[in-house]
C-alpha positions as CSV (number, residue, x, y, z in Angstrom):
1,M,79.7,-42.7,-77.9
2,S,82.5,-40.8,-76.1
3,V,85.9,-41.8,-77.5
4,L,87.8,-38.7,-76.4
5,N,87.8,-36.9,-73.0
6,V,91.1,-35.0,-72.7
7,P,91.7,-33.9,-69.1
8,D,91.8,-30.2,-68.5
9,A,95.4,-30.6,-67.2
10,D,96.5,-32.0,-70.6
11,L,94.8,-29.1,-72.4
12,D,96.4,-26.6,-70.0
13,D,99.8,-28.3,-70.5
14,L,99.5,-28.0,-74.3
15,R,98.7,-24.3,-74.2
16,A,101.6,-23.7,-71.8
17,R,104.0,-25.4,-74.1
18,L,102.7,-23.4,-77.1
19,R,103.0,-20.2,-75.2
20,G,106.5,-21.1,-74.2
21,T,107.7,-22.1,-77.6
22,R,111.4,-21.5,-78.3
23,W,111.5,-20.3,-81.9
24,A,114.2,-21.4,-84.3
25,E,116.5,-18.7,-85.6
26,P,115.2,-17.6,-89.0
27,W,117.3,-17.8,-92.1
28,P,117.6,-15.2,-94.9
29,V,115.5,-17.3,-97.3
30,A,112.1,-16.9,-98.9
31,A,109.1,-18.3,-97.1
32,W,108.8,-22.1,-97.3
33,E,112.1,-22.5,-99.3
34,A,113.9,-24.4,-96.6
35,G,111.0,-25.8,-94.7
36,T,108.0,-24.6,-92.8
37,D,107.5,-20.9,-92.9
38,G,108.2,-19.4,-89.5
39,D,105.6,-16.6,-89.8
40,E,102.8,-19.0,-90.7
41,L,103.8,-21.3,-87.9
42,R,103.8,-18.5,-85.4
43,R,100.3,-17.5,-86.5
44,L,98.9,-21.0,-86.1
45,V,100.7,-21.6,-82.8
46,G,99.3,-18.4,-81.4
47,Y,95.8,-19.4,-82.5
48,W,96.3,-22.9,-81.1
49,A,97.4,-21.5,-77.7
50,T,94.6,-19.0,-77.3
51,A,91.5,-19.1,-79.5
52,Y,91.3,-22.7,-80.9
53,D,88.4,-24.5,-79.2
54,W,89.5,-28.1,-78.7
55,R,86.3,-28.9,-76.7
56,K,84.1,-28.1,-79.7
57,H,86.1,-30.4,-81.9
58,E,86.3,-33.1,-79.3
59,A,82.5,-33.0,-79.0
60,A,82.2,-33.3,-82.8
61,I,84.6,-36.3,-82.8
62,N,82.5,-37.9,-80.0
63,A,79.4,-37.4,-82.1
64,L,80.8,-39.5,-85.0
65,P,79.5,-43.1,-85.3
66,S,82.4,-44.7,-83.5
67,R,82.7,-48.4,-82.7
68,F,85.5,-50.6,-81.2
69,A,86.4,-54.2,-82.0
70,E,88.7,-56.6,-80.3
71,I,90.6,-58.6,-82.9
72,A,93.1,-61.2,-81.7
73,G,93.8,-59.1,-78.6
74,T,94.1,-55.8,-80.6
75,T,91.7,-53.0,-80.2
76,V,90.5,-51.4,-83.5
77,H,88.6,-48.1,-83.6
78,Y,86.3,-47.6,-86.6
79,L,83.4,-45.4,-87.8
80,R,80.3,-47.1,-89.3
81,Y,78.1,-45.1,-91.7
82,D,75.0,-47.2,-92.4
83,A,73.7,-46.7,-95.9
84,E,70.5,-44.9,-96.6
85,R,69.2,-48.0,-98.4
86,P,69.1,-51.6,-97.1
87,E,71.4,-54.3,-98.5
88,A,73.9,-51.7,-99.7
89,P,77.4,-53.1,-100.4
90,P,80.1,-52.6,-97.8
91,L,83.1,-50.4,-98.5
92,L,86.2,-49.8,-96.2
93,L,88.1,-46.5,-96.5
94,T,91.7,-46.0,-95.2
95,N,93.7,-42.8,-95.0
96,G,97.4,-42.2,-95.1
97,W,100.0,-40.0,-93.3
98,P,100.0,-37.4,-91.8
99,S,96.3,-37.7,-91.5
100,S,93.6,-39.6,-89.6
101,F,90.1,-41.0,-89.9
102,L,88.9,-37.4,-89.7
103,E,90.0,-36.8,-93.3
104,L,87.5,-39.4,-94.5
105,T,84.3,-38.4,-92.6
106,G,82.9,-36.1,-95.4
107,L,83.6,-38.7,-98.0
108,A,82.0,-41.5,-96.0
109,D,78.9,-39.4,-95.5
110,R,78.7,-38.8,-99.3
111,L,79.1,-42.5,-100.1
112,S,76.6,-43.7,-97.5
113,N,74.0,-41.0,-98.1
114,P,74.4,-39.9,-101.7
115,S,70.9,-38.4,-102.0
116,R,72.0,-35.7,-99.5
117,Y,74.5,-34.5,-102.2
118,G,72.3,-34.8,-105.3
119,G,73.1,-38.5,-106.0
120,A,70.9,-41.5,-106.1
121,A,70.1,-43.5,-103.0
122,E,70.6,-46.8,-105.0
123,D,74.3,-45.9,-105.1
124,A,74.8,-45.9,-101.4
125,F,77.4,-48.0,-99.6
126,T,77.7,-49.1,-96.0
127,V,81.0,-47.4,-95.2
128,I,83.6,-48.5,-92.6
129,V,86.4,-46.1,-91.7
130,P,88.9,-47.7,-89.3
131,S,91.7,-45.8,-87.5
132,L,95.1,-47.1,-88.6
133,P,96.9,-48.8,-85.8
134,G,98.9,-46.2,-83.9
135,Y,97.0,-43.3,-85.5
136,G,95.1,-41.8,-82.6
137,L,92.2,-44.0,-81.5
138,S,93.5,-47.4,-82.5
139,P,96.6,-48.5,-80.4
140,Q,99.7,-49.7,-82.3
141,R,99.9,-53.4,-83.1
142,P,101.7,-55.3,-80.4
143,A,104.6,-56.5,-82.5
144,L,106.6,-55.2,-85.4
145,G,105.7,-57.0,-88.7
146,G,103.4,-60.0,-88.5
147,P,101.6,-62.1,-88.1
148,L,98.7,-59.6,-87.5
149,H,99.5,-57.1,-90.2
150,T,97.2,-54.1,-90.6
151,H,95.6,-55.6,-93.8
152,E,94.8,-58.8,-91.8
153,L,93.2,-56.7,-89.1
154,W,91.0,-55.0,-91.8
155,H,90.0,-58.4,-93.2
156,R,89.0,-59.8,-89.8
157,L,87.1,-56.6,-89.0
158,M,85.1,-56.7,-92.2
159,H,84.7,-60.5,-92.7
160,D,84.7,-61.9,-89.1
161,E,83.6,-59.0,-86.9
162,L,81.1,-57.3,-89.2
163,G,80.0,-60.3,-91.1
164,F,80.6,-59.1,-94.7
165,P,81.5,-62.1,-96.9
166,R,82.6,-59.7,-99.7
167,Y,83.5,-56.0,-99.5
168,G,85.2,-53.2,-101.5
169,L,88.1,-51.1,-100.5
170,H,89.5,-47.6,-101.0
171,G,92.9,-46.4,-99.8
172,S,95.3,-43.5,-100.2
173,D,99.0,-43.4,-99.3
174,I,99.7,-45.9,-96.5
175,G,96.1,-46.9,-96.7
176,A,96.6,-47.7,-100.4
177,G,99.4,-50.1,-99.5
178,D,97.3,-51.9,-96.9
179,T,94.4,-52.0,-99.4
180,S,96.7,-53.6,-102.0
181,R,98.0,-56.2,-99.5
182,L,94.5,-57.1,-98.4
183,A,93.3,-57.6,-102.0
184,Q,96.4,-59.7,-102.7
185,A,95.9,-61.8,-99.6
186,H,92.1,-62.3,-99.8
187,P,91.0,-62.0,-103.4
188,G,87.9,-64.1,-102.8
189,A,86.6,-61.6,-100.2
190,V,87.5,-58.3,-101.9
191,T,85.3,-57.3,-104.8
192,G,87.6,-54.5,-106.0
193,I,89.9,-51.8,-104.8
194,H,90.0,-48.1,-105.5
195,L,93.3,-46.3,-104.9
196,T,95.0,-42.9,-105.2
197,D,98.5,-44.4,-105.1
198,V,99.9,-47.8,-106.2
199,A,102.9,-50.0,-105.3
200,A,105.8,-50.2,-107.8
201,P,106.3,-53.6,-109.5
202,P,108.5,-55.8,-107.4
203,S,110.8,-56.3,-110.4
204,Y,110.9,-55.4,-114.1
205,D,113.2,-55.6,-117.1
206,P,114.4,-52.1,-118.0
207,A,114.4,-53.0,-121.6
208,T,110.6,-53.3,-121.5
209,L,110.1,-49.8,-120.2
210,T,108.1,-47.5,-122.5
211,D,109.2,-43.9,-123.0
212,E,106.4,-42.7,-120.8
213,E,107.5,-45.1,-118.0
214,R,111.1,-43.9,-118.3
215,A,110.0,-40.3,-118.0
216,F,107.9,-41.2,-115.0
217,L,110.8,-42.9,-113.3
218,A,113.1,-39.9,-114.0
219,A,110.5,-37.5,-112.5
220,E,110.0,-39.8,-109.5
221,K,113.7,-39.9,-108.9
222,A,114.0,-36.1,-109.0
223,W,111.0,-35.7,-106.6
224,E,112.6,-38.2,-104.2
225,E,115.9,-36.3,-104.2
226,A,114.2,-33.0,-103.5
227,E,111.3,-34.1,-101.2
228,R,111.8,-37.6,-99.7
229,G,113.9,-36.5,-96.7
230,Y,111.0,-36.8,-94.3
231,S,110.4,-40.5,-95.3
232,H,114.1,-41.4,-95.0
233,E,114.2,-40.2,-91.4
234,Q,110.8,-41.9,-90.6
235,Q,111.9,-45.2,-92.0
236,T,115.5,-45.3,-90.7
237,R,115.6,-43.4,-87.3
238,P,112.0,-42.7,-86.5
239,L,112.3,-42.7,-82.7
240,T,115.0,-40.0,-82.7
241,L,112.6,-37.7,-84.6
242,A,109.6,-38.9,-82.6
243,Q,111.0,-37.7,-79.3
244,G,111.3,-34.1,-80.5
245,L,107.8,-34.1,-82.0
246,S,106.3,-35.8,-79.0
247,D,107.7,-33.1,-76.7
248,S,107.1,-30.0,-78.7
249,P,103.6,-29.2,-80.1
250,S,105.1,-26.5,-82.3
251,G,107.6,-29.0,-83.7
252,L,104.8,-31.5,-84.4
253,L,102.7,-28.8,-86.1
254,A,105.7,-27.7,-88.3
255,W,106.4,-31.3,-89.4
256,I,102.9,-32.0,-90.6
257,L,102.0,-28.5,-91.8
258,E,104.7,-28.5,-94.4
259,K,103.2,-31.7,-95.9
260,Y,99.6,-30.3,-95.9
261,R,100.9,-27.4,-97.9
262,A,103.3,-29.2,-100.2
263,W,101.1,-32.2,-101.0
264,S,97.7,-30.4,-101.5
265,D,96.4,-28.5,-104.4
266,S,96.9,-25.3,-102.5
267,D,99.2,-23.4,-104.9
268,G,101.4,-22.7,-101.9
269,N,98.6,-21.2,-99.7
270,V,97.5,-24.0,-97.4
271,S,94.5,-22.1,-96.2
272,T,92.8,-22.4,-99.6
273,R,92.4,-26.1,-98.9
274,F,92.3,-26.5,-95.1
275,S,90.9,-24.3,-92.4
276,D,93.0,-23.5,-89.3
277,D,90.7,-25.6,-87.2
278,F,91.0,-28.6,-89.5
279,L,94.8,-28.5,-89.3
280,L,94.9,-27.9,-85.6
281,T,92.4,-30.7,-84.9
282,Q,94.6,-33.1,-86.8
283,A,97.6,-31.9,-84.9
284,S,95.7,-32.0,-81.6
285,L,94.6,-35.6,-82.2
286,Y,98.2,-36.6,-82.7
287,W,99.2,-34.6,-79.7
288,F,96.6,-35.8,-77.1
289,T,96.9,-39.4,-78.2
290,N,100.7,-39.1,-78.3
291,S,100.7,-41.0,-81.6
292,I,103.1,-39.2,-83.9
293,S,105.7,-41.8,-82.9
294,T,103.5,-44.8,-83.7
295,S,102.3,-43.2,-86.9
296,F,105.9,-43.7,-88.2
297,R,105.8,-47.4,-87.8
298,P,104.6,-48.3,-91.3
299,Y,107.6,-46.5,-92.8
300,Y,110.1,-48.4,-90.6
301,E,108.4,-51.7,-91.2
302,R,108.3,-51.3,-94.9
303,N,111.9,-50.2,-95.1
304,N,113.0,-53.2,-92.9
305,R,111.0,-55.7,-94.9
306,L,108.6,-56.3,-92.1
307,A,105.6,-55.5,-94.2
308,T,104.0,-57.9,-96.7
309,R,105.5,-57.4,-100.2
310,I,103.0,-56.4,-102.9
311,E,103.6,-58.8,-105.8
312,R,100.4,-58.9,-107.9
313,V,96.9,-57.7,-107.3
314,E,94.4,-59.6,-109.4
315,V,91.1,-58.1,-108.2
316,P,89.6,-55.3,-110.3
317,T,91.5,-52.1,-109.5
318,A,90.8,-48.4,-110.1
319,L,93.3,-45.6,-109.8
320,A,92.4,-41.9,-109.4
321,L,95.4,-39.7,-109.9
322,F,95.2,-36.2,-108.3
323,P,97.7,-33.8,-109.9
324,A,99.1,-32.2,-106.7
325,D,99.6,-35.5,-104.9
326,L,103.2,-36.3,-103.9
327,G,105.5,-37.7,-106.6
328,A,105.0,-38.1,-110.3
329,R,101.9,-39.5,-112.0
330,Q,102.1,-43.2,-112.7
331,P,101.5,-44.2,-116.4
332,R,98.8,-46.7,-117.0
333,S,101.2,-49.3,-118.3
334,W,103.3,-48.9,-115.1
335,V,100.3,-49.6,-112.9
336,E,99.3,-52.6,-115.0
337,R,102.6,-54.3,-114.2
338,T,101.3,-55.0,-110.7
339,Y,97.5,-54.5,-110.8
340,N,94.5,-55.7,-112.7
341,L,93.7,-52.1,-113.7
342,T,90.2,-51.6,-115.0
343,R,89.7,-47.9,-114.4
344,Y,92.3,-45.1,-114.7
345,T,91.2,-41.5,-113.9
346,P,93.5,-38.5,-114.1
347,M,91.7,-35.9,-111.9
348,P,91.5,-32.2,-112.9
349,R,92.5,-31.0,-109.4
350,G,93.2,-32.1,-105.9
351,G,96.1,-33.6,-104.0
352,H,97.3,-36.1,-101.4
353,F,94.3,-35.4,-99.1
354,A,91.8,-35.9,-101.8
355,A,89.0,-37.1,-99.5
356,H,89.0,-33.7,-97.8
357,E,90.1,-31.5,-100.8
358,E,87.8,-33.0,-103.5
359,P,85.3,-35.3,-101.8
360,A,82.7,-34.9,-104.7
361,L,85.3,-35.9,-107.3
362,L,86.5,-38.8,-105.3
363,A,83.1,-40.1,-104.3
364,A,81.9,-40.0,-107.9
365,D,84.9,-42.0,-109.1
366,I,84.6,-44.6,-106.4
367,T,80.8,-44.9,-107.1
368,A,81.4,-45.2,-110.9
369,F,84.0,-47.9,-110.4
370,F,82.1,-50.1,-108.0
371,R,78.8,-49.7,-109.8
372,R,80.1,-50.3,-113.4
373,Q,83.2,-52.4,-113.1
374,V,82.8,-54.6,-110.0
375,R,80.7,-57.6,-109.6
376,W,79.4,-58.0,-106.1
């Protein structure tokens, strides 16, 4: 199914913009100290403009098992990976920012066809990977806030469109928030949720905090002061930022490249975790679908209380904590203030993009949780 067919004129325009990049004046600082390293950005922009083969990656995207659903007048793009065994339980995977459904394709294949990777066929899932609204192949939702929040779109997709009376969920980052909201809203349909990030409790008595929780909150505050600038802009004045990134491909690449380096288990060398082609395909997907602006909407909606508040999630919950993910590691007791936590796994390596960085570790933890601690 062909879901992308970028006109030659758009491809030529991208390359012309890249070749005509006006470079920012460098500072006398060490590489990456004050933002994206100019030398690394120049190298990637040069490759993007000359040797990067979009058509090869476009064909690979078109070869994926894409489907589209119309839900209450909203189009939803999703991938469907049928399990290698019949009657396999359904599982929906959702990514975060600045990513796309492409981050999850390797994980989805492992979960739907575990015998290809040394696992047991009896552990297979039927895996659904939707594109977040405004993230490339699913258009943004028609109105800010409700009533058709993303988590309600996912429930209608799984329950009404695909006919799964009960299903499991995995989410990271923004996807973790939507996963939590869906489990909170439809606990009868959701068997369990597996997360790499959790919502903070809506309220708590500071007198009840453990020493471990106090240390976590202090570390989280320090991280936010040093690293949260991107989020503040995206949640307060996103359209100002979006105009620059929608007009300049080098600016777009600089904005997301910094996060792929900082939030991955790369030890400062982004190429140890992501190939140039992977990074440029993610950037190209944002560029050709003109979706960096709409990808900011979850930040704005959450900041302006247009998203459903996560109060308490009672369905069985697993949390996998990857050491290089953004922010500090949440203590188990902190997570239990909001979630019915039944599995808590500190991972030995990996970061924010765990589905791409460590698909084997993540797949094993998801499988163990749903096979041992969830009743279908």
